[in-house]
N, C-alpha and C positions, 0 to 999 in steps of 0.2 A: 281795139283788139278783143273786146268782149262780145263783138258780134258773132252770131252763130248762123249756120246754114240751115237748109230746110230739114236736116236730120238732128239738129240741136248741137252741133259740133262746132267749136271755135277753131282758130288757127292753131292754138297750142295742142289741141286734141289731135288734129291730123298730124302735127309734127311729132307728137309723142307716139302715135301708132307707127308711123313710118320710120321712126328711128333717126330723125334729123335732130340729134342731140344738141348741135351747136344753136340751132334755132330756138329750141326749147329753153336752153340756158339763157339766151338773149331775151326771149318773152319773159321769163320769170324775173329776170334782173331789172328789166326796163319798165315792166308794167306791174303795178301793184294788184294782187288778187289773182294774178294767173296761176300761181302754185296750186291753189286748191279750187280752182274754177271747175265746177261740175258740168258735165254735159246736160243738155236740156232734153234728153230722150227718156226713155223708161228706166234706164239703169242708174242715171245720175252719177257718173263716175268722174274721179278726179284724174288729172294727167298721169299720175302714178299708177292708178288702177288700169288706165287705158294702155299705158306702156307695158304693164305687167301681162295684160290679156295678149299682147303682140308676141311675147315669148322671148326666147334667148337671144334673137337677133337684136333686141332692144335694150340690151344689158347696159350699154353705156348711157342710154337715155334714163333708165331706171336708177343708175348710179347718181346721175346728176341731179335728178329730182330729190333722191334721198339727201344727197350733200347740200342741196339748197333748203332742206328742212321740210321736205314733203311729209305729210301725215301718214305714218306707217300704219296707223289703226283705222284709217278711212274705210268705209264700207259702202257698197252700192245698195240699191233698193232691194236687192235679193239677200242683204245681210252678209254678202260676200266681201271679205277683204282680199288682200294680195295673196295669202295662202290659199284661200278657197278658190280664188280665180285660177291660181296655177294648177290646183287639182282638177277643176272642172275643164280646163283647157289642155290638161296633160303635159304641162311644161314642168317636168322633172328637173330639168337643168336649172331653171330659175329658182325652184325650190331649194336645190343644194346650194345656190348662191347665197340665198337668205340664211340657210343653215350656217354657212361659213362665216357670214357677217356676224351672226350671233347676237343681233340687236334684241334687247329686252322687250321692245314693242312688237317684235315679230316671233312669237313662240310657235315655231313651225309645228313641232311634234303634237302639242296640245291641240292646235287648231285642226290638224289632219285627223286626229283621233275623235275630236268633237264631231267633225263632219262625217266620219264613218259611222257614227252612232245616229245620224239624222234618219227620220222616218222616211225620207224621200229615197227611193232606190237609186235614182240618178246620182244624187249627191253621195250617197254611201259608196256606190260602185266606183264613182270617180276618185273618191278619196282613197279607197282601198287600192285601186290600181296604181295611184301615185305612190302610196306607201310600199306596194309590192315593188315598184321600180326602184325605189330609194334602197330597199333592203335586198335587192337581187344579188345573189352570190357572185363573188369576183373570182375568176380563175378556179372555180369549183370549190371555194372556201366560203364560209359565212361572212357577209358584209360587216364591217366595223360598226355600222349603225345599229346592229342588233340590240346592243346594250342600252343605248339611249331609247329605242323603242320600247324595250322590256321595262326600263326603269320608269317610264311615263304610264305604266299600267295598260299596255296595248292588249295582252292577252285576254283579260276578263272582258274587254270591249269587243274584240274580235269574235270571242266565243258567243257572246250575247247576240251579235249579228247573225252568226251561223244558225243559232237556235231560233231566232226569231221568225216571224211570218213575212218578212221582207222578201222581195224578189230574188231570183236565183243568181242575177248579175252581180248583186252586192255580196251575196254568200260566197260566189266564186271568187270575188276579189278578195275577201277577207281570208278565205281559205289559203290563197296564194301567199298572203302576207305571213300565215303561220307556217307554211312550208318552208319559206325562205330562211326562217330562224330557229326551226324546230330541232335542228341538229344540237342545239345547246341544252345542256342538262337542265338549267334553270327553266328554260321555256317548257320543256316537257313536263316538268314537276308542276308548273303552275297551270298548264293546259289540263292535266289529269285532275288537279285539285278543283278545277272549275267544271267538273263532269264532262270533259272534253271527249272521252272515249265513248261514253253513252250517246253524246250528240252526234259524233262522227258517224257512229254505226247507223243512227236514224237517217242521216243525210245520204247513206248509200242507196236509199230508195227514191231519191229525188228524180224528177222527170228530165232535168237537163243534164246531158252527158257530161258537161264541163264540171258541174258540181260533184258528180259521182267520180270522175276522174281525180280531182283534186282531193276529194275526201279520202279515196283509196290511197293517194300518194302520201297524205298526211298520216294515215294509219300505218303505212309501211315504215316511215321514218320512226314513228312513236314505238312500234312494236319491235324495233331492233333491241330494245331493252326487255329483257326476259319477264319481268314483273308486269310491264304494261301489256306484253302479248298475252300473258296469262288473264289479265283483266279483261281485254278485248274478247278472248275466247269465252270467258265465263259470261260476258254480257251478250253473247250470240253472234259474234262477227262472222264466224265461219259459215253458218248456214246462210246468212244474208249475202255474203260475198259469192257463195256457190249460186245462189238464186239469181244474182246480177249476171252471171256468166250465161244464163239462159235468156237474158232479156236483150232485145236488139239495141246495140250500141256501136259507136264506131270503134275502129281497132285501137285508136289511142286510149280510149276509155278502158277497154277490156285489158290492155297492157297493165294498166296501173291496178286494176282489180286483181289480176293474176299475181302481180308483184306483192300485193298486200296478203294475199292468200298464202303465197309461198313463204313470206317473212314470218308470218304467224305460226306456221307449221314447222318451220326450219328447226332441226336438231331438238325437236321435242316430241317424244313418243305419244303422250296422252293427246296432244293437239292433233298429231298426224293420225292417231286412231279416231278422234272425233270427226276429223275430215271424212275418213272412210265410212263412218256410219251414217254420215249425212246423205240424205236422199239425193241421188243423181250426181254426186259430187264427181265421181271418176267419169261418169257418162258425159257430163257437161264439158269437162276438160277434153275428153277424147273427141267429142263431136266438133269442138272448136279446132282442135289440131288437124283433123282431117279436112276440114273446110278452109283453113287459113291460107292466105297467100301473101299477106302483108308481112315484110321481114321483121318488123318490130314485134308484131304479135307472135310470129314463130319463135322469135328469140324468148319472149315472156313465157310462152307456153313450156319451152323446154326447161327454162330456169325454174318455173313452178313445179313441174314434174320432178326435176332434180331435187328440190327441197322436200317435197312431200314424200318421196321415196327414200331419202337418205337414211340408212340403217333402220329401215321399217319394213319388215318382211311382208306384211299383210297388203301394204300399199304397193309394194314392188309386184306382189302377185296379181293384184288387182289392175295395175297398169298394163301388165303383160296379157292378161285375159281379156282387156278391152280391145285388143287387136290393133293397137296404134304403134307398136314397135316397128313393123315394116316402114311406116311413114317417118318415124324418127330416124331410122337407119338411111332412109333415102335422103335425108337432109344432110348427110355426111358428104354427098356428092354435089351439093349446091355451091355455085361459085359465089359464096359469101362467107368470109372467114369467121365472123362473129357467129352466124348460125351453125356452121360446121363445128366449131368448138362447143357451143351449147348442146348440140346434138350428141357429141362424144361424151360430154360430162353426164348428159342424162342417161345414155347407155350404161356408163360406169355405175351411177347411182342405183339404177334399176337392178343390175346384176350383182351388186357388191354383197359378197357373203350370202348368196341365195342360189342354192343349187338348182332349183326349179326355174328361176328366171334365167340363169346362166344357160341351160340347155335349150330353153325356149328361143331366146334371142340368137343364140347360135344356129338354131335350125332356121331362123328367119334370115340368115345370110349376113350377119353383122361383121364376121371377121374380114371378109374381102374388102369392104370400103374402108374399114379401120386400117388394114395393112396398107391399102393405097395411100392414105393420108400420112402414115408413118413413113413411108418410103419416098413420098414426094416433097415433104416439107422438112426443112432443116431449122425452122424456127423453134426455139426451145419450148415455148408454151404449147405448140401443136404436138410436139414429140411427147412431151410430158403427160398431157391429158390423154392422147391416143395410146400411149404405152400403158398408162394406168387403166384405162378401159379394157385393153386386151388382157391384161394381167388379171383383172377383176373377172372377166370372162372365163378364164382358166380355172378360177375357183382355188380351193385348197388341195385337191387330189393331186398326187405326185405325178401320175401319168398325164393328166390334163395340163398340168403346169409344164411338164417336159415337152409336151406336144406344142404348147403355145411358144414356149422358148425356142423350139426348133423352127417354128414359123417365123419368129422374129429374126433368127439367125445369130450365129456366134459373133460375126464381125459387128453387127449392130448392137449387140449386148455390150460388147467391149467398148464400143463408141460411147455408150451410155455412161460407162464408168469414168469417162473423161469430161462428162457434162458438168456445168455449174449447179444443175438441178439435184437436189437430194432425192427427189422421187425417181429420176432416172437412174441414178447410181444404185439406188436400192433395187429396182427392177433388173438392171444389169448384173447386179451381184447374185440376186436370187435366181435369175435365169440361168446363168453360168453354173451356179450350184446345183440346180436339178438337172442340168444337162450332163454334169460330171457324175451323177449317181446311177445306180442300177447296173444290170448285167450288160446291157448295150449302152454304155456311156460314151460321152464325146470327150474324153479326157485328151486324147491325141490331138483332136481337132483344136480344142482351146489352146493347147500347148503350141501348135503350129501357128496360131494366130496371136501368140504372146499375150494370152490373157492373164497370166499371173501377175505381171508387173503392175498394171492398173488396179488389180485387186489389193495388192500390197500398199498401193498409195491410198486406197480408201480406209486402211487401218488407221490412218492418221486423222480421220474426220472427227468432229466433235460429237456428233449424234450417236448415241449408244446403239440404236437399232441398226444404224448403218455399219457400225464397226462390228458388231456380232454377225451380221449377214456376211461381211467379207471374210471374217475369221472361219465360219462354217464353210463357205465356198472354197476357200483355200484348202481346208480339210478334205472335202470331197474331191478335190482335184488331185490330191496326193494319195488318197487311199480309196480303193473300191470294195465291192462285195467280197467277203472272205478275207478281209485285211490284206488285199493285194496291192503293194505300194506301186505308185506311178513315179518311177525314179527321176524322170526328166523334169516333171512338175516339182518334186522335191527339191532338186538341185537348183531349179530356177528360182524357187522361193527363197532359198538360202542366198543365192547370188543377188537377189533384189533387196537384200537386207531385211527379209521377212523375219528371219530368226531374231534378230536384234529388236525389231518392232514388237514382235509377239512377246519377247521376254519382257520388254518394257511394259506392255500391257498386263502382263501376268503379275508383275511386281508393283506397279505404280497406279494402276487404275483403281478408282474408288468403288467400282462396281464388282461385286464378287462374281457375277455372271460373266463378266468380261475376262476376269482373272482365270477362271476355270475354263472357259471357252478356249482362251489362248493356250492354256496348258495342254488341253486335249488336242489342239491343233498342232502344238509343237511335238506331241508324241506321234501324231500321224505323219508329220513331214520327216521325222527321223526314223520311223519304223522301217526295218529292212534296208536302211541306207547308212552304211558305215561312215561314209564321208560326211554326211550331214549330221550324224550323230557325234562324230569327233569334233566337228565345228562347234556344236552346241556346248560341249564340255571343255573347249580350249579357249585360251585368251582371256580377255576381259569378260566375255559372256558367262564363263564358268563361275565368276565371281558373283554374278547376278542370278543365275539359275540354281534352283535348289529344290529337291523333293520335299523339304521341310514345308515349303509354302503350299504345295499341293496337299500334303498330309493334314495341314491345318484346315483347309477347306472341307475336308471329310467331317468336320464338326460344325459346319456352318448350320444356322437356324433355317436356311432354305434347303428344302429337300432336293429340289433340282440341282443346286450347287453341289450338294453331297454326292448325288448320283454321278454327275459328270466328273467331279474329282476322282471318284473310283474308276470311272471309264479312262480318264487320263493315266492314272497309275497302271491300270491294266494293259493299256496300249504300249506304254513304255516297257513294261515287263514282258510283253508278248514275245515269246521265243528268244528271249534275250536274258541269259543267266547273270551277265554283268549287271544290268540294270536292276534285276531282282535283288541282287546283292546290295546295290547302292540304296534301294528302297529299305531293305532290311537294316541297313547300317544307320539310317535315320530313325530307327525305331519300329519299322514295319507298320502294319495296319492290323486293327483289332476286328474280330468277326462281328462284334456288336455294331460296328459302323455300317453293316450291310443287312443286319437282322430285320430292321423295319421295312426295308424293301423286299427282302425275301419272303416276308409274311404279308406283304401288301395285297390288297384286292386289285390294284392296278396291274395289269399284265404288262405294261411297258416297263414299269419299275422292277417287277419281278424278273423279267427275262433279262434285263441289262445286268441286274445285280448278280443273278446266277452266272452269268458269263464272267463277270468281274472276279467272283470268289474262285472259280475254277482257275483263271489265270494267275491270280495272286495267292493261290492256296500255300505256296511255299514261304510267303512272307507274312502269313497269318499265324503268329506264335501261340495263340491261345486256343487253336482247334488243329485236330490232326488233319494232314494234307488229304489223305485218302477219303476221309469223312466229308470234308469240305467239298472235294471235287465230285464225289459221288451225289451229294445233295444238289450241287449246281446242275449237274447233267440231268438228274431227275426232274428238277424244275423246268429246264428248257424243254425236255420231252414232253412234260405235262402241258406246257403252254402251247407247244406246236400241235398237240392232239386235241385240246380242248378249245383253243381260241377260235372265234368266228370272224375275227377282224383280219382283213387282208393285210393291214399295216403290221399287226403283231405276227401274223404268219410269216411275213417277209422278214421281220427282225429276227425271229426264232431261227429261220433257215440260215440267215446271215451268220448268227452265232454258231450254228452247227458247222457251217463252212469254215469259219476261223478255226474252230476247235479241231476240225478234222485234219489240219496240217500243224497242230501244235504237239506237245510232248507225247511220248509213247504211252499206249494205254488208253487215251482218251477216245480215239476213234473206235476201238473195239468196244469200249463201254457204251457208246452211242449206238452201235450196231446191235449190241446184246439187248437193248431195250425196244427193238423194232422200229428204229427211226427211219430206216430205209423205206419200209412200206408207206410210212406217213408221208414221207417227202414224195414218193411216187404218186400218191393219191392227190397231193396238193399240186402236182405239175399239171393237173387237169383244171386248175383254176382258171377262171375267166380274166384274171388280172395278170398282165405281163410282168409286173414287178414281182408277184409271188411265184409265177413260173420260173423266172430268171434265177431268183434265189435258191429255189428248190433245185434246179439244175446245177448250178455251181456247187451246192452243198453236196450232191450226189456225185458230182465229178471227183471232188476230193475224197469222198468216201470210197470211191472205186478202187482205190489203192489198198483198201483192206479186203482180204481175200473173201471173207463171208459176206460183206457188202456187195462186192463184185458179182458173186453168184446170184445174190437175191435181186440185184438190178438187172441182170441178164435175164432172169426168168421173167420178170415183170415186163421187160422190154420185148421179149419174144411173144408174150401173150398180147402186149398192146404196143405195136411198133410206133404209135404216135409219141410215146415216151422217149425213145431214141431220137426221133426227129427234133423233140423239144430240147433234149439234152444237147445234142450236137449244135442247135441253133443259138442257145444262150451260153453254153460253157465252152470255153476255148478248148479245142481238142488236146492241146499240149498239157493241159491240167487233167485230162481223163487217163486212167491207168492204161498203159500200153497193153498190158494182159487182157484188159476188158475189151479193147479195140479189136485185138487178135481173136478173142473169142466170138465177138460179134460178127466178125467176117464169116466165121464158121456157121453161125445161125444163118446168115443171109443165104448161104449157099444151100442150106437145107430147105429154106422157104419159110415165109411169114404170112400170118393172116393179114387181110387188108385192114387199113386204119378205119376205125369206126366213124360213122357220120356224127356230126354235132361237136367235134373236138374243136377247142379254141383255135382261131386262125393265128398263124405266125405271120408277123408283118415285119418287113425289112426295117432296118435301123432308121432309114430315111422316111419310112411310111408311118410315122407316129399316128396313132389313133386318138380320138377324143370320144368321151362319153356324150352321146346325144339322146340316150333313152330318157324320157321325160319322167322325173319323179313327181310324186304327189306334192302340192303345196301344203305348207303348214296351216293349221287352223287358227293359230294364234301369232301375235307379234313378236315371236321369240328371236332375240338378237344373238347371232351366231358370234362366236369368239373371234376377236381381231387377230388374224394369223401374223400380222407384223409385229404386234406388241407381245403376243404370247407365244411366239415360235419357240419351240424346244427341239433341237436336233440331238437325238441320243447317239452316243458313241459316233459311228460312222454309218449308221443305218440311214436309208434313203428317205425316211419320213420322220416327221417331228412328232413329239408327244401330243401336241394340240391336234395335229392332223389326225392322229390315231382316234381321238375322242370325236372329231368332226366326221370322220368317215365310217367309223366302226359300225354304226347302225343304219347307215344311208348310202349303201354301195350300189351304183348301177353298172350294167354291162358296158364296157368300152366297145361299142358296136359300129360306129361309122367313122370313116376317115374325114378330116377337116374339109376336103374337097367335096365330099358327099353332102355335108351339112351346108355347104355354101352354094352348090351348083344351081338347082332349080330356084331356090330362094334368092340367090344373087340376081338371077335374071329377071325375077319379079321386081326386086328392088331397083334394078338399073332402069326398067321401064318407068316405074313411078318417079324415080329421081330425075329423069330426063323431062318429063311433063311438068313436074313441080318446079324444076329449075328454070324452065322457060316462063312460067307463069310469074314466079317471084322476080325474074329479070325484068319482065314487062312492067 
């Protein structure tokens, strides 16, 4: 039995290799010395080593040899035992078998790590690959073996290999081992403690693409922790990664480099700024995007651009100026859902809170493809991302938001309200809210589409920003410019249990903002509607509702809450003596509650407070009614004459419109201080919202004889004013005497309308601003309109919008279709060619 063939192998060796385990067992038991009989070739291997080299198919043979007492510590002439042979042959399954056996003579982890430390690239790479296979994630989660590897001191050993001068095959294998377990906090900490960040950055310049790829991947995982991203940035990772992008590499390498760059810069303004200041950073990214056809690379490029531009104005501008937005827009048309979503997300990040990029991207034709995606897909994630991008494109301007909401359409916005997505609910609520505002609102259309009921349901959401948005939208649906109630929406809100829900929010919410917003909306729902007001004060609701709660909010530490509380009381008291008496019975209000606002440098506060004191003058016991009213009227007039903000101009005119049909003497007082002339001047504004509010205010003032004469004289000199008046103001609200006199003027003859007057657009023809503003020089972060939105009274713009728009107003000059026409054609052509290339 000990005879060997010409290769130095005996019968037991051949049986061990071929897996004839019964023969092996017979040889071992019947012939002494067979168990450890070595081959007489250059390796000198025992039957157990031979069986191990054959792999998992010989597992029964391996088990029999072990059961028979085979030497588990045997080694061949290469000093390789069973663990080393498994590594060199790639038999991971056999290694796992030995791990499960747990025999003390087979310390698998120690032997693998020792082999990884070998100076031989072949041995180190083989051991690294085996360890990588053993620690490969399972179903996307870290393998349970990670702890054993970590406890055996793997990280310092692997880092040493990556740092050494050994070949790139070994380094790539060790890098993969680290990547497999790097999601664990302890692993990250030990890697950094062993100078891992510095070593990884150096390896980014490796000549082998696989090393660069895995190094970038390791950096991506490591830098998800803010402090490690800071360290990587401080040690020069960003310039090195940018440089790699200009080096010839396979797409899979560039994908990981872009991911690392994006992760390091994500949500961190200093690192985003550092990227922008790095030479050729945006240029390299732009060049790759324009040339890329690999789907994974296109996806990585979009994700990287999204991260480096998120909330960073300078990077947003740089990406727009790089001329790659048409390419990104074209990706929305590619038949690849992941790329479409990433392109939509990139558009969103580039235009978010940035007036310059919003107009630029709109001019490049982004709206058409985004609208197509929104219409075609009913998948929630698609609708959520697409609607978010469209809403970001609209910006914070009331007219642009109204235009975008009109494009999305009322029924779609109502559908959003029924979605499980909070984002879609928010956009649906905000969209309906802006459509319900202004002189040409869509309150009737929203009422016809039953938009009130889903808004009332949103009031029961947990998120404060959603609840506040729904409260405000309901308010705008029930009350329009000049405090004109929409009785159908008011009644529908009551029928949908909106009163009960709002009272609960006013009394039980922990947020003062929600309390006061609910109170203001309750006032708007009941203004001018006797049935709703009676319901508010009847039954169990009367026990819960009380002016005392609102009066307490007048003393809040939050100035906004105090202002809105005054607005709620003023709305309840508006043209309603009974409610004024009820407020007075609860103690009334003190003039000191409004004094800070009346003296404020903020025009928004000043104008709202002036209106409030005029309406509430009868229930302010510590000041004379006439004095308070006169002071309020003077302040509103001053704001109207002095303000250069379209937002404030519209608010002041809205206040005039409300006051023009309140108690006797107020309209005459307004006319006496030359308010008509100012309103007529502002009716020439480029802003539809301003023109609309001015027209409605003038329509109500036309019932005053002096105002009627002044308005007739102005309209006779400039017929554009009468055209504007009839366009924005319902003729039923204009004085019949004025209309009669105007017919007389028409018979006499009128001069032609002067050139250059603002164009009046039909209600369906919403315009959007496409005039390109200048980009900012610095990375100024605009205020977040979601978290800071403040809608004062029922004015169509918020306080935060006033500050965002006051100094940066552009002409609403082009219709959506004009912004999309030629650009959309260019995008379509590019999209088709790119889609074909990617598909191939």
